[in-house]
N, C-alpha and C positions, 0 to 999 in steps of 0.2 A: 667780070676778066674772062676771056676769051680759054679756052681748055688749051690752046699752043701757044700761051704767053709764056715766055722762058726768062722774063727780065723783070718779074715783079719784085717788088721791094723785100729786103728780108724781114721775118715776122718783127713786130714790134711790142710784144706784150713783156719778152723776158729775153736777156741779152744770152742768157746761159743755155736757152734750148733751141734747137733750129728744126726746122721740116724741112727734110728732103725727099727728091723721088717724085715719080709718078703713080697716084692713085689707077691701077693699071686698069680697071673696067672704065677705059674709055680715056685715060690720061689725064684725070681731074687736075692732077698738079702737077706740071711740066716742069722739067729742070731738077737739079741735085744740089743741095748748098752745102760747102764744106767738106767735111770728113767722107772718105769712100766707106763702103760698106766692109767689114771684117769677113775674111772668107770663112763659110761654114765647114763644119767638119761631116760626120756621117750622115745620112739622112734614112728616115725608114720609111716603109710603104705599108705598114701594117700596124695595128695596135700592141701587138705582141713582142715589137721589135722597136721601141721608141727612140726619136732622135737624141744624140746626145747634144748638150747646151754649146753653143756658138760661143768661141773662146772671146773673153772681153778685151778692151784695150787696154794698156800698161798706164796711159795718159788719160785725161779728162774726158778726151773726146771718143765717142762711139756711135756706131751706127747699127740698126737691127733692120731686115727686111722681112716684110710679112706681107702677104697677098690680103687685101688688096690695094694696101696703101703705097707699096714699093718700099724703098728704103727711107727709116726714121732715123734722124740723127738728134743726138742728146750731148750735153756738155755735163750734165749733172743728172744723178738719179732722181726721178720724179720723186714728189713728196705728197702732194695732194692730188687724189686720182679720182677720175670721175668713171664710172661703170652704169652698164644697163642690165644684162644678162647674167646667169647665175654661173656660170661656169668662167666667167672671168672674174668674178668675186670669190668665186672658190679658188682660183689660183691665186690671187692675192694673200687670201687667209693662208694659203699653204707656203707662202712666201713670207710670212710673217710681217705682210702690210696690212692686213684687216682693218687697223686704226688708221688709214690712210685713205680709205675709201670716203668719199663725200656725196656720193651717191647712188643709187641701185634702184631698178625696177621692183615695187613690191617689197621694200625692206623689211616689212612685219612679217611675210611668208617667207623670206630668206632667213630671215633671223630666229624665228620658229624651228623651221627646217634643220637649221645648221647646228642649232643648242641641241638638239636631239642626238646627234652624233658627237659634237666636241666635247658632250660631258665625258667621252670616253677617251679624250687626250687631255692629260692632266696638264694644267697650265696654258691651255688655248681657249680664248672664250671671245664672243664678240659683242657689240653694243650698239647697233643699228638703228637705236630710237631715234625718230625725228628727221631722217634722213630723206632728201629730195627722192621721189620717184618718179624715175627719169625715163620711162616710156609713156608716150612720145614725148621726147626731150625737146624743150622750150630752148630757143637761141638767148633768149634774154636772160634765163636763168643761169646757161652755160657762161656767159660774163660774168654774174653775180658770183658763181661760185669759183671762177678764176682757177681753173685746174690745171696742175703742170703737164696732165696727160689726160687723154679720153681714152679709156680702153673700153672701146667700142667699135664694132663694125662699120663704117660709112657705108657700105653698101647697105646694110640694113636701116641705117637714119635715113639713106635716101629715100626709102619707102614709106616714111612717115609725111604726114600732111605740115606741108610749109617749108621743106627741105629740098635744095637741089643742089646743084654742083657749086654755087658762087656762096650760098650759104656755109657748106661744107669748107669750101677753102678758107671763108672767112673766119670761121673758129679755128682752123688750123692756125691760121697766120697770126691772128690776135689773142687767142686766147692759149691754145697749147693743142698740140698733134693728136689726131686719130690713131690708135694702135689695136687694132682687134678684128677677129674674125669669128663670125656668126654661123654662116652657111655651112660650114662643114658639119653641123651636127647631124644634118640628113643627106648631104650633097645637095642642098636645096639648089634649085635654078636661080641664079642670080636676075636682079631686076634688068631692064634694059639698060644698055649702055655700059655695063659692066661685066657681061658674059664672057668676052672673048679670051680672056686672060686670068679669070678668077681661079684661084687655086684653091684646094682642099688638104686640109690638115687631120692628121688623127689628133685625138686629145693629147696626148704627151709630146708630140711633136710642137702643137701650137703652146703648152704650158712651157716647153724650153724656150719659145721665142720670147714669152712674157716674161720669163726669168730672166733673161738677158737683158731686158729692158732696166730691170732694177738691181743688175750685178750681183745676180744670186743663183750664179750657176752651182756652187756646192750644195746649196738645198734642193735644187733641182735634181741634180745626179743622186742625191743621195735620197731622194723620194722615189725617183726612178729605179731604182736599186731595190728598195722595197718591194714596189712592185713587180719588177721582175722575177724577184725571190719567190713572192706570192704565186705568179703565173707558172713557175717552174713547178712547184707543188701541185699546182690546181692539172698542168698538163700531164705529169706523172701518175695522180689519182684519177683521170678521167675513163671510166669504164667505154669498152667499144661501143661504137655507134649504134648499135643493134640494141644496147643495152640501155641506152638513153632514154628518159621520159620526152614526152611531148609537152610542150610548155605554149602558154599565151600570156601576154603582155598586153593588159588591159585598163581602161579607165571606165567607172560608170558616172553617168551622167547624174547630178545632184538635183534635177527637175524633172526629168523623165525617163523613159525606159531605154533611151540610146546608150549603146557601148561603144567605146571606140578602142581599136586593135593596134598594136603597133608591131611593126615585123621586128624580132630579135636578133637576126642574122645580116641587116643590111649594114653597108659601110656607113661611117659617120660616128661622131661622139656619143651620141644618143643612146648607140648601142655598146658602148665601150665596156659595159658590165656584163652583157648575154652574150655577146658575140664569140668571146674567148672561151666560154662554158661548152658551146657547141651542142646544144639541145636541139631537138626537132622542132622547129616552129610551127606548133597548130597551125597557124594563120598564115603560112608561106604559101599557100594557094588559096587563100579564102578569098570570095569575091563579095564585095560590099560595095556599098556606094563609097567610092574613093574619094579621099580629099588629101592635100598635101602634094607630095611629090612621088612620082612615077609609082603608086602603089604602096608607099613604105606605110601608109597609114589608111585603115579603112574603117567605115562607119559598120557596127554590128547590130543585132538584134538578138533574142534570145535563140531562137532557131539557128540562125549562122554561128552561133556559139556551140551551141549542140550538136550542130554539124562537124565543126570543127575539134570538138571534143577533146581537150587537152588533158593530160594526165594532173599536171599542175597548173595551178592559175595564180598568176603573179598579179598583183592588183594596184595599180598606183592611188595615189589619195589619200590612204590614213596616215601617213608619217608626214604628211602637209598639213594637216588638221582639217582637210575637205571632207573626208568621209571617215564612219566608223565601220572597222574591219568587222566588228562581231553583226552589225545590222546588215553588210553586204553579205555575210556567211547566211543569215537568218534568212534572207530575202532569197537567194540562190535556193536554199534547202526548201522553200514553201513554194517555189513557183514551179508550176507544172511541167515546164519545160528545161528549165536549166538544173533542177533536182536529177535529172539522170545523166549530166554530165561526170565523167569519171572523175574530176579534180574535186566536184562537190561531194559526192558519194564517199570518196576514200578522205574527204578532209584536208585535201592538199590544196588551201587556197592562202596566200601568203600577202604580207604587206611589201611594198617596193616604197622606194624613196622618190628621185626625181631622176628625169631622162636628160634633163639639160644638167649636166655635171662637170665640176672639174677635178683634181686630182685627189682629193679628200674625200668627197663622195665616190668616188671611182672605186677606191680602197675597200671602204666599207661595204660598198652596193657587191663590187665583185664576191668579197667573201659569204655576204649575205645569199646572194643569189645561188652561189656553190652550193650552201649549204642546203636551202630550199629545193635544191635539184637534186643532189646527192649525198642524201644525209649518210649513208653507208660508209661513203668514200672521205668524206669531209666533216662529220661530224653533224648532229641534228640542229636544225635552227630552234633557237629557244622560244621563237614567237614573238610578236610585237603587241603591246599591251597599249590600246588608245590613249594618245596623251602624254605616255611616258617617254623617256630616251630611248635611243637604240639599245636593245637588250645587250646586258653584260654577257661576254662569252669567257669562260675559263681560260686561263694563258695557255695551258696545253692543247686546246683546240681550236686557238685562232690562228687564220691563216695568215696574219702578219702582227708585228709588233708594235702595240700602241703606244708604249713606251718611246719606242726609237722613232716613230713618227711626231710625237709629242716633241721629242728633243730636236727633232731636225726644224720644225716649224718655230720653236722658241731659241733656236741658234746653236743647239749643238750637235754640228755637222759630222763631227769626227768619230 
């Protein structure tokens, strides 16, 4: 089917769900079906001022617009949900829809990670044993799963082997629509054919769009208010720029001496927990073997890390089970190069969770990182013990209310 075909038949899979609008990266799905999009309300330009949820329709039909799909129309709330990446998974859990997920990339990894945090939210739990590991996705498996909606970015799926415009449209028409945005993580350059009109969103803008699909504006607004309250506390307590430490966010290879460094103050939801804290990024001007997009990520070695000399070292991996933080500390202390790094000498080496985050991880990780960077202002981070849940923090030292978040997720939004 050609990209400019505006007379295709309506989807044959479900009468109650329709796909409308164009995938704007090349107008993959031309034409619009049924209901027009509801008007948005305020829009944000940064993570500190998230968008408000768009209003939902009073009648059964409603439409939500998100790049790169364009307007996507629904006549009922989706019940069976296909996902791929963790930021979308997180959003569904936050909306009380964790049990609706029928697929995700690396379900064992995500289950292990999320259980570490969800233990601190009473009544919130996940069970993703046996789910289909969905990257790269199989078209045949998508037919078998028969999902109401695919919370996944078609521009990302288009990069997987065996997927083209026709395959994407086939699944949207005969199984369920696509609805997701992934490249906003680092403002990654879209693949060929998608670049001209691809739009980037903040984490909480994107979460608001997903919330509207599931008619969950109340939960979204309530969680947004929790985060905004935490950010107000952080803004009020931040020391002056001259008194802030330098920090480096890194991941150590499990097979050799390679170190990957990630820029902490770049746009995108990967940095949604570090950017608001305004620390000096020790790797901001670091030059290594670059990879990824526009120098956001760099490959380091011990010498380059020593040259950057961060006051605080934020280490990815331990909370996902791929590294042991005590082993990393020991290796850094006994290496003749890295032992001279300020963070190593002062014992300022801390575990981080994951960069690909949704609202739940964002709340926990923003608090975590604030304490790791600014203990005098926000209280001491109690430290992470390998294999344990996210450490418990006394109520008077918490930057957000765990019980409030748990109540929102489980349905108590008032």
